[in-house]
Backbone bond lengths (Angstrom), bond angles and torsions (degrees), N, CA, C in turn:
res aa  C-N    CA-C-N  psi(-1)  N-CA   C-N-CA  omega(-1)  CA-C   N-CA-C  phi
1 X - - - 1.447 - - 1.527 110.81 -
2 X 1.325 117.52 -39.24 1.453 119.97 178.74 1.524 111.54 -65.90
3 X 1.320 117.12 -31.33 1.459 120.98 178.09 1.529 110.52 -65.33
4 X 1.335 117.60 -39.57 1.459 121.27 177.56 1.527 111.37 -66.13
5 X 1.320 116.84 -38.56 1.467 120.07 176.93 1.526 110.45 -64.10
6 X 1.313 116.70 -42.30 1.457 121.13 179.07 1.522 111.10 -62.70
7 X 1.322 117.11 -41.14 1.461 121.05 178.33 1.521 110.55 -65.77
8 X 1.334 117.73 -42.47 1.465 121.13 -179.74 1.524 111.31 -65.56
9 X 1.319 117.23 -42.75 1.466 120.90 179.62 1.525 110.53 -67.86
10 X 1.323 116.99 -42.80 1.466 120.34 178.74 1.524 111.25 -64.22
11 X 1.320 116.53 -41.64 1.462 120.21 178.33 1.518 112.21 -64.56
12 X 1.321 116.75 -41.21 1.462 120.29 178.54 1.518 111.38 -66.54
13 X 1.320 117.07 -40.10 1.463 120.17 177.08 1.522 110.78 -65.11
14 X 1.323 117.52 -38.59 1.452 121.27 177.61 1.527 111.29 -65.11
15 X 1.327 116.78 -42.55 1.466 120.87 176.56 1.527 110.58 -61.34
16 X 1.325 116.89 -39.56 1.458 121.18 179.17 1.532 110.58 -63.77
17 X 1.306 117.44 -46.04 1.469 121.46 -178.28 1.528 110.77 -66.28
18 X 1.323 117.47 -44.42 1.457 121.02 179.32 1.528 110.28 -65.02
19 X 1.321 116.74 -41.08 1.465 120.29 178.16 1.517 112.41 -62.30
20 X 1.321 116.66 -41.06 1.466 120.10 177.11 1.519 111.18 -63.70
21 X 1.313 116.88 -41.53 1.469 120.43 178.24 1.525 110.81 -62.18
22 X 1.318 117.42 -41.58 1.466 121.23 180.00 1.521 110.87 -65.55
23 X 1.337 117.18 -45.37 1.469 120.25 -179.23 1.522 110.18 -62.94
24 X 1.320 117.65 -46.11 1.457 119.79 -179.40 1.527 111.69 -67.37
25 X 1.330 118.46 -34.47 1.466 120.99 176.76 1.523 110.67 -65.49
26 X 1.339 116.81 -39.66 1.474 120.09 177.83 1.519 111.09 -66.28
27 X 1.323 116.84 -41.06 1.461 119.70 178.25 1.531 111.06 -63.76
28 X 1.310 116.51 -40.69 1.462 120.35 179.88 1.532 110.57 -69.04
29 X 1.329 118.13 -39.03 1.461 121.52 179.84 1.527 111.54 -65.20
30 X 1.316 116.88 -34.21 1.460 120.97 -179.87 1.527 112.63 -88.85
31 X 1.311 117.47 -2.58 1.473 122.31 -176.71 1.525 111.77 52.13
32 X 1.292 116.72 46.92 1.450 119.78 178.74 1.522 109.92 -127.10
33 X 1.297 114.95 153.91 1.452 120.68 -179.91 1.514 110.59 -90.93
34 X 1.305 113.88 -159.01 1.451 119.51 -179.74 1.520 109.58 -81.26
35 X 1.293 116.00 128.70 1.455 123.34 175.55 1.520 106.87 -134.77
36 X 1.321 118.31 176.02 1.476 118.57 -175.63 1.532 114.49 -56.67
37 X 1.319 118.15 -38.83 1.467 118.76 -178.52 1.527 111.79 -70.55
38 X 1.334 116.89 -36.59 1.464 118.10 178.18 1.525 111.20 -71.96
39 X 1.313 116.80 -32.88 1.465 119.32 175.90 1.525 111.11 -67.88
40 X 1.328 116.69 -35.36 1.469 119.45 175.07 1.521 110.60 -64.40
41 X 1.329 116.39 -41.85 1.469 119.85 178.79 1.519 110.64 -62.37
42 X 1.325 116.54 -43.31 1.464 119.42 177.17 1.523 111.34 -63.75
43 X 1.326 116.39 -39.15 1.457 120.18 178.15 1.513 112.38 -61.43
44 X 1.321 116.30 -43.78 1.468 120.25 179.23 1.523 110.65 -65.46
45 X 1.331 116.01 -43.93 1.462 120.47 -178.27 1.525 110.98 -63.07
46 X 1.321 117.06 -33.11 1.463 119.71 -179.33 1.528 113.07 -89.88
47 X 1.329 118.22 -36.74 1.469 120.01 -173.32 1.525 113.98 -78.12
48 X 1.312 118.20 -43.56 1.468 119.87 -176.50 1.535 111.79 -62.49
49 X 1.345 119.57 -49.10 1.482 117.30 176.33 1.530 112.91 -64.82
50 X 1.342 117.25 -33.24 1.460 119.42 177.67 1.525 110.67 -64.15
51 X 1.329 116.99 -42.24 1.462 120.14 176.84 1.523 111.11 -64.26
52 X 1.318 116.50 -36.86 1.466 119.74 177.35 1.526 110.65 -64.20
53 X 1.327 115.96 -43.60 1.470 119.54 178.50 1.524 110.41 -62.75
54 X 1.325 116.98 -44.70 1.463 119.91 179.40 1.520 112.06 -63.75
55 X 1.327 116.78 -38.39 1.463 119.82 179.44 1.517 111.57 -65.65
56 X 1.323 117.28 -32.79 1.467 120.59 -178.97 1.525 111.20 -80.32
57 X 1.333 116.66 -44.22 1.466 120.42 -173.49 1.519 111.81 -80.04
58 X 1.332 116.45 -48.38 1.465 121.50 -178.69 1.517 107.89 -96.38
59 X 1.288 117.70 138.61 1.460 120.80 -179.66 1.527 109.95 -81.76
60 X 1.345 115.10 81.37 1.463 120.74 175.15 1.513 108.89 -71.40
61 X 1.334 115.65 148.95 1.452 116.56 167.28 1.521 107.53 -82.53
62 X 1.303 117.25 160.93 1.458 121.52 -173.10 1.523 112.59 -63.90
63 X 1.329 117.76 -32.27 1.457 120.70 -178.99 1.523 111.52 -65.92
64 X 1.318 117.23 -40.83 1.463 120.61 179.60 1.524 110.58 -67.41
65 X 1.319 117.18 -41.41 1.454 120.77 178.79 1.527 110.87 -65.72
66 X 1.319 117.50 -40.97 1.465 120.99 177.89 1.525 111.04 -64.44
67 X 1.322 117.63 -38.65 1.463 120.74 178.06 1.525 111.08 -65.28
68 X 1.313 117.87 -42.09 1.465 120.93 178.13 1.524 111.76 -65.51
69 X 1.320 117.37 -42.35 1.458 120.24 177.94 1.524 111.17 -66.88
70 X 1.319 117.72 -36.31 1.457 121.15 175.84 1.510 111.89 -64.74
71 X 1.304 117.37 -37.15 1.458 121.30 176.78 1.522 110.77 -64.46
72 X 1.318 116.68 -43.57 1.464 120.47 178.11 1.527 109.92 -64.33
73 X 1.324 118.25 -42.83 1.465 121.28 178.18 1.523 111.32 -60.52
74 X 1.317 116.66 -44.62 1.456 120.06 178.43 1.511 112.36 -62.47
75 X 1.305 116.61 -37.29 1.460 121.28 178.86 1.526 110.67 -67.28
76 X 1.332 116.69 -43.16 1.450 120.47 -176.46 1.533 110.86 -72.31
77 X 1.302 117.61 -40.90 1.452 120.58 -175.26 1.519 113.97 -85.07
78 X 1.303 118.56 -7.00 1.466 119.97 178.67 1.520 109.79 -73.47
79 X 1.321 115.33 148.65 1.463 118.55 179.35 1.525 108.45 -88.55
80 X 1.318 115.30 143.36 1.458 119.46 -178.79 1.521 111.61 -96.58
81 X 1.338 117.55 -0.91 1.448 121.43 179.42 1.524 109.71 -89.60
82 X 1.310 118.04 139.36 1.466 119.46 177.06 1.521 110.70 -71.20
83 X 1.321 116.77 149.48 1.456 121.80 177.92 1.521 110.24 -71.90
84 X 1.320 116.78 142.81 1.458 121.54 179.32 1.514 111.74 -99.25
85 X 1.302 118.37 45.35 1.457 120.79 -178.77 1.494 112.24 -94.94
């Protein structure tokens, strides 16, 4: 069982590192700095694997994990543009 946890944590950390490299490479290729969409991408790349690691290592109950994932979904799907009403 500990071997499976180690594989899950290592895989999540690898996904996090690769995701960060991809986001930073895209920002460098476009010659743009940090803006709301790039910060959202960084947030997703860092939060989803972190939640996966926490779910594997710490025995979360399902309600807490669902609430955290819902928070991340709301953050990612929210629009960063102000309403023109």
